[in-house]
C-alpha positions in Angstrom: -41.4 -35.8 55.8 -38.2 -37.2 57.3 -38.4 -35.6 60.7 -36.2 -32.7 61.7 -33.7 -34.6 63.9 -31.2 -34.8 61.1 -32.0 -31.8 59.0 -29.4 -29.0 58.8 -31.2 -25.8 57.7 -28.1 -23.8 57.2 -26.6 -26.4 54.8 -30.0 -27.5 53.4 -29.1 -31.2 54.0 -30.8 -34.1 55.6 -28.6 -36.9 57.0 -30.1 -40.2 57.8 -28.8 -42.4 60.7 -27.0 -44.6 58.1 -25.1 -41.5 56.8 -27.1 -41.2 53.6 -27.3 -37.6 52.7 -29.9 -35.6 50.8 -28.8 -32.2 49.7 -31.4 -29.7 48.6 -30.3 -27.2 46.1 -31.3 -25.0 43.2 -29.9 -23.5 40.0 -30.8 -19.8 39.9 -29.1 -19.1 36.6 -27.5 -21.4 34.0 -24.0 -20.5 35.3 -25.0 -21.5 38.8 -24.9 -25.2 37.8 -21.1 -24.9 38.1 -21.5 -24.7 41.9 -22.1 -28.5 41.8 -18.9 -29.3 39.9 -16.4 -31.7 41.4 -19.1 -33.6 43.4 -20.8 -36.9 42.9 -24.5 -37.4 43.0 -26.2 -40.7 42.5 -29.7 -39.0 42.3 -30.8 -35.6 41.0 -34.4 -34.5 40.8 -35.5 -31.6 38.6 -38.8 -29.9 39.3 -40.4 -28.0 36.4 -37.6 -28.9 33.9 -39.2 -26.5 31.4 -37.7 -23.7 33.4 -34.1 -25.0 32.7 -32.1 -24.5 29.5 -30.8 -27.6 27.9 -27.2 -26.6 28.7 -28.0 -26.4 32.4 -29.6 -29.8 32.4 -26.7 -31.4 30.5 -24.2 -29.8 32.9 -26.0 -31.3 35.9 -26.4 -34.6 34.0 -22.6 -34.8 33.6 -22.1 -35.0 37.4 -24.6 -37.8 38.2 -22.3 -40.6 39.1 -21.1 -42.7 42.0 -17.7 -44.2 43.0 -19.7 -47.4 43.8 -20.1 -49.3 40.6 -23.1 -51.2 42.0 -25.0 -48.0 42.9 -27.8 -47.2 40.5 -27.6 -43.5 39.4 -30.5 -41.6 38.0 -32.1 -38.3 37.2 -35.9 -37.8 37.7 -37.6 -34.8 36.2 -41.0 -33.3 36.2 -42.2 -30.8 33.5 -45.3 -29.0 32.4 -46.3 -29.4 28.8 -45.6 -25.8 28.0 -43.0 -23.2 28.8 -40.0 -21.4 27.4 -37.7 -24.4 27.1 -40.2 -27.2 26.3 -38.9 -27.8 22.8 -35.6 -29.4 23.9 -37.5 -31.5 26.4 -39.9 -32.9 23.8 -37.0 -33.5 21.5 -35.0 -35.4 24.1 -38.0 -37.6 25.3 -39.9 -37.7 22.0 -40.1 -41.5 22.0 -42.3 -41.3 25.1 -44.2 -38.1 24.6 -44.8 -37.8 20.9 -47.4 -40.2 19.5 -46.1 -39.6 16.0 -42.5 -40.5 16.9 -40.7 -43.1 14.9 -39.9 -46.2 17.1 -42.3 -45.0 19.9 -41.3 -46.2 23.4 -43.7 -48.2 25.5 -44.7 -46.7 28.9 -42.0 -47.5 31.4 -39.6 -48.7 28.7 -35.9 -48.0 29.5 -33.7 -46.8 26.8 -30.1 -45.7 27.0 -28.7 -42.6 25.5 -25.2 -41.2 25.0 -23.8 -38.0 23.6 -21.3 -38.1 20.8 -18.6 -35.6 21.5 -19.8 -35.2 25.1 -16.3 -34.1 26.1 -16.9 -30.8 24.3 -18.1 -27.8 26.2 -21.8 -28.1 26.8 
């Protein structure tokens, strides 16, 4: 998709001419998420989020940040409507996915969320 001029197959990274870096990675087991500790990411994408436990998602969620205060940071996820971990996903995004949810969100509506006690172990 980006051409292979800047792709490093041993590090699974793609560096653009302007030094922007995409790192491709995975989390094989929940404890594997710790491999990403101490790093900053301004974008993280999850594919098939229903395969992840809530604690793994929240661990990765905690490292999405940028030293540049003007940089927009985000997480984008895809999920199937079924699977072992679907319950926590529906609970987290109920305002968009549950037609019976109180205070239902409009499509595309942005809402902010914070965790009380987020300093505790996830």
